[in-house]
C-alpha positions in Angstrom: 10.8 51.4 -90.7 8.7 49.6 -88.1 5.4 51.1 -86.9 4.5 51.7 -83.5 3.9 49.1 -81.3 0.2 48.4 -80.6 -0.9 49.2 -77.2 -2.6 46.5 -75.0 -6.2 45.9 -75.8 -8.3 48.0 -73.6 -10.0 45.5 -70.9 -14.1 45.7 -71.8 -16.4 46.9 -69.1 -18.0 44.6 -66.7 -21.4 45.4 -66.2 -24.3 44.4 -63.7 -28.0 45.3 -64.6 -30.7 45.2 -61.8 -34.1 44.7 -63.3 -37.3 43.7 -61.2 -39.4 42.5 -64.2 -40.4 38.9 -63.5 -38.8 36.4 -65.7 -39.5 32.5 -66.4 -37.0 29.7 -66.9 -38.3 26.8 -69.1 -37.4 23.4 -69.0 -34.5 23.5 -71.6 -32.8 26.3 -69.9 -34.3 29.3 -71.8 -35.1 32.7 -69.7 -37.9 34.7 -71.0 -40.1 37.6 -69.7 -43.4 37.4 -68.3 -44.4 40.6 -70.0 -42.1 43.8 -70.1 -39.0 43.4 -72.6 -36.6 46.0 -70.9 -33.9 43.1 -71.5 -33.9 43.9 -75.4 -32.7 47.2 -74.9 -30.2 46.0 -72.4 -28.9 43.5 -74.7 -28.8 46.4 -77.5 -26.6 48.5 -75.0 -24.2 45.9 -74.5 -23.9 44.9 -78.2 -22.9 48.5 -78.8 -20.8 49.5 -76.1 -17.7 48.2 -74.8 -18.9 45.7 -72.4 -18.5 42.1 -71.6 -21.6 40.0 -71.4 -23.6 41.4 -68.5 -24.6 40.0 -65.3 -28.5 40.5 -65.4 -29.8 40.4 -62.0 -33.7 39.4 -62.4 -36.2 37.5 -60.4 -36.8 33.9 -61.9 -39.2 31.3 -61.5 -39.6 28.0 -63.0 -42.2 28.2 -66.1 -45.4 26.5 -65.2 -47.1 23.8 -66.9 -49.0 26.3 -69.4 -45.4 27.8 -70.6 -43.6 24.6 -71.6 -42.9 25.7 -75.1 -41.7 29.4 -73.8 -41.9 33.0 -75.2 -41.6 34.1 -78.6 -38.0 33.5 -79.8 -37.6 37.4 -80.1 -38.4 38.1 -76.3 -36.0 35.4 -74.9 -32.6 36.6 -73.3 -29.8 36.4 -75.5 -27.2 34.5 -73.4 -24.6 35.8 -75.8 -25.0 39.3 -74.3 -26.6 38.7 -70.9 -25.9 36.0 -68.3 -29.1 35.9 -65.9 -28.4 35.9 -62.3 -31.6 34.8 -60.8 -33.0 36.6 -57.5 -35.9 35.0 -55.8 -39.5 35.9 -57.3 -41.9 37.7 -55.5 -45.9 38.5 -56.5 -45.6 42.2 -57.2 -44.5 44.7 -54.7 -47.1 43.9 -52.1 -45.4 40.7 -52.1 -42.0 41.7 -51.5 -43.3 43.8 -48.7 -45.1 40.9 -46.8 -41.9 38.8 -47.5 -39.1 41.5 -47.2 -36.8 40.1 -44.7 -36.7 36.6 -46.3 -36.3 38.3 -49.8 -33.7 40.2 -48.5 -31.5 37.5 -47.0 -31.9 35.4 -50.3 -31.1 37.9 -52.5 -28.4 40.1 -50.6 -25.6 37.4 -51.3 -26.6 36.9 -54.8 -26.8 41.1 -55.4 -23.7 41.3 -53.4 -21.4 38.9 -55.4 -22.6 40.0 -59.0 -21.7 43.8 -58.0 -18.4 42.8 -56.5 -17.6 41.3 -59.8 -18.7 44.4 -61.9 -17.0 47.6 -63.0 -20.4 49.3 -63.4 -23.8 48.7 -62.1 -27.3 49.8 -63.8 -30.3 49.8 -61.7 -33.6 50.2 -63.4 -36.0 51.5 -61.2 -38.1 51.5 -59.4 -37.3 48.3 -58.3 -37.7 46.4 -55.1 -34.1 45.4 -54.6 -32.7 48.8 -55.7 -31.6 49.3 -52.1 -29.7 46.0 -52.0 -28.0 46.8 -55.1 -27.4 50.6 -53.9 -25.8 49.0 -50.4 -23.8 46.4 -52.3 -22.3 49.2 -55.1 -21.3 51.2 -51.9 -20.0 48.7 -50.1 -17.7 47.7 -53.2 -17.0 51.1 -54.2 -18.6 50.2 -57.6 -19.7 53.1 -59.8 -23.7 53.0 -60.2 -26.5 54.8 -61.7 -30.3 54.7 -61.8 -32.4 54.4 -65.0 -36.1 55.3 -64.2 -38.7 53.8 -66.4 -41.6 56.0 -65.6 -42.5 58.0 -62.7 -42.3 56.3 -59.2 -44.9 58.6 -57.7 -47.3 57.7 -60.5 -46.8 54.1 -59.9 -47.8 54.5 -56.3 -50.9 56.7 -57.0 -51.8 54.4 -59.7 -51.8 51.2 -57.6 -53.7 53.3 -54.9 -56.3 54.3 -57.3 -56.7 50.8 -58.9 -56.9 49.2 -55.4 -55.5 45.9 -56.7 -52.5 46.3 -54.6 -54.0 47.6 -51.3 -56.7 45.1 -51.6 -54.0 42.6 -51.1 -52.0 44.8 -48.4 -54.7 46.2 -46.3 -53.1 47.9 -43.7 -52.4 51.4 -44.0 -48.7 51.4 -42.8 -48.1 48.5 -45.3 -49.2 51.1 -48.0 -47.1 53.6 -46.7 -44.2 51.5 -46.9 -44.9 50.3 -50.3 -44.9 54.0 -51.5 -41.4 54.6 -49.8 -39.8 51.6 -51.4 -41.1 52.9 -54.8 -40.1 56.3 -54.5 -36.8 56.0 -52.9 -36.1 53.3 -55.6 -36.8 55.8 -58.4 -34.3 58.3 -56.9 -31.5 56.6 -55.0 -28.5 58.1 -56.8 -27.5 60.4 -59.7 -26.5 60.4 -62.5 -30.2 59.5 -63.3 -31.9 58.9 -66.7 -35.3 59.0 -66.9 -37.9 57.3 -69.4 -41.3 59.1 -68.9 -40.2 62.5 -70.7 -41.8 63.2 -73.9 -40.5 64.8 -76.7 -42.5 66.0 -79.6 -45.6 63.7 -78.0 -43.6 60.8 -78.3 -42.3 59.1 -75.2 -38.3 58.7 -74.9 -36.2 57.1 -76.1 
């Protein structure tokens, strides 16, 4: 007897990930982070789940003369897991606020098109571009969730306390705007996963 016919192979999920961590593109085309390595976690999720290669929306700028050789290989983006979709770079949240209209105009079509081509959007918050991603997801009716890394409120308080941010953006109304952007981007939608929790004295996950 012939066995039952196999059903169609399920289509893999098209995932778009928004992350505001700054990245560098080197002369040979490789892309690596300036500091944070959240992309390594994103790559592991893509590898373990039923996902196609994910669209990874991050601010990218050309590496300067001191970075021709690139980061250590373990920190570079794996192009087999993530396709880097470059958004316009900016100099921290203060730089984003100063140039918000122009950045929004440049980033909107990039974020919109990536979200339009996705089945699911993952927003790593706090993120300056989170509200654009939210608008794009609602526009295209694409499901999305936010992944909150740390406390947005703590970021606002810490930067105010350290004064480095507010030295560059002295106007009080700008400091209010910065706080609103960070706090809103940290709680724009549910379900939300928070990374600043502690279990047994250790940060999760």
